[in-house]
C-alpha positions as CSV (number, residue, x, y, z in Angstrom):
1,G,-1.3,-8.7,-15.4
2,V,-2.3,-7.3,-12.0
3,L,-4.8,-4.5,-12.0
4,S,-4.6,-1.8,-9.3
5,M,-5.6,1.8,-9.1
6,H,-2.9,4.4,-10.1
7,T,-4.1,6.3,-7.0
8,P,-4.8,3.2,-5.0
9,S,-6.1,4.5,-1.6
10,V,-9.6,5.7,-2.0
11,F,-9.3,8.5,0.5
12,F,-12.2,10.7,0.0
13,H,-13.3,12.0,3.4
14,D,-16.9,11.4,2.3
15,R,-17.6,7.8,3.3
16,S,-20.2,7.0,0.6
17,A,-18.1,8.5,-2.2
18,S,-15.1,6.5,-1.1
19,L,-17.1,3.3,-0.9
20,A,-18.8,3.9,-4.3
21,L,-15.4,4.4,-6.0
22,A,-13.9,1.4,-4.4
23,R,-16.8,-0.8,-5.4
24,L,-16.9,0.5,-8.9
25,T,-13.1,-0.1,-9.3
26,N,-13.3,-3.6,-7.7
27,D,-16.3,-4.6,-9.8
28,Y,-14.5,-3.5,-12.9
29,Y,-11.3,-5.5,-12.1
30,A,-13.4,-8.6,-11.3
31,E,-15.3,-8.3,-14.6
32,L,-12.0,-8.0,-16.6
33,A,-10.7,-11.1,-14.8
34,R,-13.8,-13.0,-15.6
35,K,-13.7,-12.0,-19.2
36,H,-10.0,-12.9,-19.6
37,P,-9.3,-15.9,-17.2
38,G,-5.7,-16.4,-16.5
39,R,-4.7,-13.0,-17.9
40,F,-5.7,-10.6,-15.1
41,W,-5.6,-10.5,-11.4
42,G,-7.0,-7.6,-9.3
43,F,-5.8,-5.8,-6.2
44,A,-8.7,-4.3,-4.4
45,A,-9.2,-0.6,-3.7
46,L,-10.4,0.1,-0.2
47,P,-12.0,3.2,1.4
48,M,-9.2,3.2,4.0
49,L,-10.3,6.4,5.9
50,H,-13.4,4.5,6.9
51,A,-12.3,1.3,8.6
52,D,-15.7,-0.3,8.8
53,A,-16.3,0.3,5.1
54,A,-12.8,-0.8,4.2
55,L,-13.3,-4.1,6.1
56,D,-16.6,-4.7,4.4
57,E,-15.2,-4.0,1.0
58,L,-12.1,-6.1,1.6
59,T,-14.5,-9.0,2.4
60,R,-16.6,-8.4,-0.6
61,A,-13.7,-7.9,-3.0
62,I,-11.8,-11.0,-1.9
63,D,-14.6,-13.4,-1.0
64,R,-17.3,-12.5,-3.5
65,L,-15.4,-10.9,-6.4
66,G,-12.3,-13.1,-6.2
67,L,-9.7,-10.4,-6.2
68,Q,-6.3,-11.5,-5.0
69,G,-4.8,-8.7,-3.0
70,I,-5.0,-5.1,-1.9
71,G,-3.6,-1.9,-3.5
72,L,-2.6,0.9,-1.1
73,G,-0.6,4.1,-1.3
74,G,2.5,5.0,0.6
75,T,0.3,7.4,2.5
76,I,-3.5,7.5,2.8
77,G,-5.3,10.8,2.9
78,G,-2.2,12.4,4.5
79,Y,-1.8,9.6,7.1
80,A,1.0,7.2,7.4
81,L,0.3,3.5,6.9
82,D,1.1,2.8,10.6
83,D,-1.6,5.2,11.7
84,P,-3.9,3.5,14.3
85,R,-7.0,4.2,12.2
86,F,-5.7,1.5,9.8
87,A,-4.8,-1.2,12.4
88,Q,-8.0,-3.2,12.0
89,V,-7.7,-3.4,8.3
90,F,-4.1,-4.5,8.5
91,Q,-5.0,-7.1,11.1
92,E,-7.5,-8.6,8.6
93,I,-5.1,-8.3,5.7
94,N,-2.5,-10.1,7.9
95,R,-4.9,-12.8,9.0
96,R,-5.8,-13.6,5.4
97,R,-2.1,-13.2,4.2
98,L,-3.2,-11.0,1.3
99,P,-0.5,-9.4,-0.8
100,V,-0.4,-5.6,-0.4
101,F,0.9,-3.5,-3.3
102,I,2.2,-0.1,-2.1
103,H,2.1,2.5,-4.8
104,P,3.4,6.1,-4.4
105,M,0.9,8.8,-3.8
106,G,3.1,11.9,-4.0
107,S,3.2,14.6,-1.4
108,P,2.3,18.3,-1.3
109,A,6.1,19.0,-1.8
110,D,5.9,17.3,-5.2
111,A,4.2,20.5,-6.6
112,L,7.6,22.2,-6.2
113,F,9.2,19.8,-8.6
114,R,6.6,19.3,-11.3
115,D,8.2,21.7,-13.8
116,F,11.0,19.2,-14.5
117,S,9.0,16.0,-13.8
118,I,11.2,15.5,-10.8
119,D,8.1,14.5,-8.8
120,V,7.6,11.5,-11.1
121,L,11.3,10.6,-11.6
122,L,12.4,10.8,-8.0
123,G,9.5,11.8,-5.8
124,F,7.4,8.7,-6.4
125,V,10.1,6.2,-5.5
126,T,11.0,8.3,-2.5
127,D,7.3,8.5,-1.4
128,T,7.0,4.7,-1.6
129,S,10.2,4.3,0.4
130,L,9.2,6.7,3.1
131,G,5.8,5.0,3.5
132,V,7.2,1.5,3.7
133,L,10.2,2.5,5.9
134,R,7.9,4.1,8.4
135,F,5.7,1.0,8.4
136,I,8.8,-1.0,9.3
137,L,10.4,1.3,11.8
138,S,7.2,2.0,13.7
139,G,6.8,-1.7,14.5
140,A,3.7,-2.1,12.3
141,R,5.4,-4.7,10.2
142,D,6.3,-6.7,13.3
143,R,2.6,-6.5,14.3
144,H,1.5,-7.6,10.8
145,P,4.3,-9.9,9.5
146,D,2.3,-12.5,7.6
147,F,1.3,-10.8,4.3
148,P,3.5,-10.1,1.3
149,L,4.4,-6.5,0.9
150,I,5.0,-5.5,-2.7
151,M,6.9,-2.3,-3.7
152,P,7.0,-1.0,-7.3
153,H,10.0,0.8,-8.9
154,L,12.5,-1.8,-7.7
155,G,11.8,-1.1,-4.0
156,G,12.2,2.7,-4.3
157,T,15.3,3.9,-2.6
158,L,15.2,1.4,0.2
159,L,17.4,-1.3,-1.4
160,Y,20.0,1.4,-2.3
161,L,20.0,2.7,1.3
162,Q,20.0,-0.7,3.0
163,G,23.4,-0.4,4.5
164,R,22.7,3.1,5.9
165,L,19.4,1.9,7.3
166,D,21.0,-1.0,9.1
167,D,23.6,1.5,10.5
168,L,20.7,3.6,11.8
169,A,19.1,0.6,13.4
170,T,22.3,-0.2,15.4
171,H,22.3,3.3,16.9
172,S,18.6,3.4,17.7
173,A,16.0,1.4,19.7
174,Q,15.2,-0.9,16.6
175,T,15.5,-4.5,17.6
176,R,16.0,-5.6,14.0
177,P,17.6,-3.8,11.1
178,P,15.4,-2.9,8.1
179,S,17.4,-5.3,5.9
180,V,15.6,-8.2,7.7
181,Y,12.4,-6.9,6.1
182,L,13.9,-5.8,2.8
183,A,15.1,-9.3,2.0
184,D,11.5,-10.1,1.1
185,F,11.4,-7.5,-1.7
């Protein structure tokens, strides 16, 4: 089993609180993996709104604790994954070829659909799809092509929409259709 936070991007605006939660989480995953060798892996939580702390925690979680990848949300504190504030962290993830698990975070609009659990049934897969598609279309995936990108929920809606996305790419400035990237999922 692979352990990762349900709300994976530690996005408190307070730097010390973000780092403390990431460390607590990562230490717990590492301890479970040590107690049950071969049964658990862990994907590190990072305080992504604080790039220096995220880089330090990435190094600690992977090199010292032995975690095997990174868990992130489809958005981080209201920012898209391709936001320049995250570029250094993605450069290091890419350099190390660490798997990145993208989990839905939900959006403020989800509150409109909670009465019927539509936010969970459809909103989460859409949230993941939007985050990953933006990462692809913005060119961030081209800048960071060397790490595995893992999407839950059967790839969200992206695989279903693959043909439409490729049609969009032929009518825009995209050099490669999204299906080039989706083949990896």
